[in-house]
C-alpha positions in Angstrom: 143.7 66.0 5.7 142.6 63.3 8.4 140.5 66.0 9.9 138.7 66.8 6.5 137.8 63.2 6.2 136.3 63.1 9.7 134.1 66.2 8.6 133.2 64.6 5.4 132.0 61.5 7.4 130.1 63.5 9.7 128.6 65.4 6.9 127.5 62.2 5.2 125.7 61.3 8.4 124.3 64.5 9.6 123.6 66.5 6.4 119.9 66.2 6.9 120.1 68.2 10.0 121.7 71.3 8.3 120.2 73.8 6.3 120.2 73.6 2.5 122.6 76.8 2.5 125.0 75.0 5.1 124.9 71.9 2.8 125.9 74.0 -0.2 128.7 75.8 1.8 130.0 72.4 3.1 129.8 70.8 -0.5 131.6 73.8 -2.1 134.4 73.4 0.4 135.0 69.7 1.0 133.5 68.1 -2.2 134.3 70.9 -4.9 137.5 72.0 -3.1 136.7 75.6 -3.5 138.8 78.2 -1.6 137.1 80.5 1.0 137.4 83.2 -1.7 135.6 81.2 -4.3 132.9 80.2 -2.0 132.6 84.0 -1.2 132.4 84.8 -5.0 129.9 82.1 -5.5 127.5 83.1 -2.8 128.0 86.8 -2.7 129.6 86.7 0.8 133.1 88.0 2.1 135.9 85.6 2.5 135.6 85.9 6.2 132.0 85.0 6.5 132.6 82.1 4.2 135.3 80.8 6.5 133.1 81.5 9.5 130.2 79.7 7.9 132.3 76.7 7.3 133.6 76.8 11.0 130.0 77.0 12.3 129.1 74.0 10.3 132.1 71.9 11.4 131.2 72.9 15.1 127.7 72.0 14.4 128.6 68.7 13.1 130.9 67.8 16.1 128.0 68.9 18.3 125.7 66.5 16.6 128.3 63.6 17.0 128.8 64.5 20.6 125.1 64.1 21.4 124.1 61.1 19.0 127.4 59.2 18.6 126.1 57.9 15.2 129.6 57.9 13.5 131.2 56.2 16.7 128.3 53.5 16.4 128.9 53.1 12.8 132.6 52.5 13.3 132.0 50.1 16.0 129.6 48.1 13.8 132.1 48.1 11.0 135.0 46.8 13.4 132.5 44.2 14.5 131.5 43.2 11.0 135.2 42.7 10.1 135.3 39.6 12.5 132.4 38.1 11.2 132.5 34.9 8.9 131.6 35.5 5.2 128.0 34.2 5.9 127.4 36.4 8.7 128.7 39.3 6.8 126.2 38.4 4.0 123.4 38.2 6.5 124.3 41.7 8.1 124.4 43.3 4.8 121.1 41.8 4.0 119.8 43.2 7.3 121.2 46.6 6.5 119.8 46.6 2.9 123.3 46.8 1.2 
């Protein structure tokens, strides 16, 4: 479960680097909670190719993070923001456009 959360976080960050088909597969698995059999039925693929496709996407997401470290940086900013005063948090949110 914890690993699933990691991949959803990585997907939210790096989904723009995936193909439309990869985004669809990932969404079916992690947002719609489809089984590999259901993904296969939906896409016309085999269960094994659906599972393999999801594994390749997860590997790609981990590769992106190992090179770009965006989640790591995002997490560090979040930890830093927790220590800010309310006024500084508001200023940071204004800067980030939240």
